[in-house]
C-alpha positions as CSV (number, residue, x, y, z in Angstrom):
1,M,-7.4,48.1,-48.0
2,Q,-10.9,46.9,-48.8
3,K,-11.4,50.0,-50.9
4,L,-8.3,49.2,-53.0
5,L,-9.4,45.6,-53.4
6,K,-12.8,46.7,-54.6
7,Q,-11.2,49.2,-57.0
8,Q,-9.0,46.4,-58.4
9,K,-12.0,44.1,-58.9
10,T,-14.3,46.7,-60.4
11,Q,-11.9,48.9,-62.4
12,G,-9.0,46.5,-63.0
13,H,-6.4,48.9,-61.7
14,L,-5.0,50.5,-58.5
15,N,-4.5,54.1,-59.7
16,L,-4.8,56.4,-56.7
17,G,-7.0,59.5,-57.0
18,K,-6.2,63.0,-55.9
19,P,-5.1,63.4,-52.3
20,G,-7.6,64.7,-49.9
21,G,-7.8,68.3,-48.6
22,V,-6.3,69.7,-45.4
23,M,-8.6,70.0,-42.4
24,K,-8.4,73.5,-41.0
25,S,-8.5,74.3,-37.4
26,E,-11.4,76.1,-35.8
27,L,-9.0,78.8,-34.7
28,D,-7.5,79.1,-38.2
29,K,-9.8,82.0,-39.0
30,Q,-8.7,83.8,-35.8
31,S,-4.9,83.2,-36.3
32,T,-4.2,87.0,-36.0
33,Q,-6.2,87.3,-32.7
34,V,-4.5,84.1,-31.3
35,T,-1.1,85.5,-32.1
36,L,-1.8,88.8,-30.5
37,M,-3.2,87.2,-27.4
38,V,-0.1,85.0,-27.0
39,E,2.1,88.0,-27.5
40,K,0.1,90.0,-24.9
41,Y,-0.1,87.2,-22.4
42,P,3.0,85.1,-22.9
43,D,2.9,83.5,-19.4
44,A,-0.7,82.3,-19.8
45,T,-1.2,78.5,-19.7
46,L,-2.8,76.5,-22.5
47,S,-5.8,76.0,-20.2
48,E,-6.2,79.8,-19.8
49,H,-6.0,80.4,-23.5
50,C,-8.5,77.6,-24.1
51,E,-10.8,79.0,-21.4
52,Y,-10.7,82.4,-23.2
53,W,-11.6,80.9,-26.5
54,G,-14.3,78.6,-25.0
55,L,-12.5,75.4,-25.8
56,S,-11.9,72.4,-23.7
57,L,-8.7,70.3,-23.5
């Protein structure tokens, strides 16, 4: 809100800029490997998958 008030004061309008980009997941680059792992080990828990990838919950 403070950013909008400052923009109104300094620029005289409240035109919004371009929307921000999307944050990508660390595993986004390995989506194929993650998919294959889940298909190969469908009964593995989330903790087990995270342990494999070196992530913590």
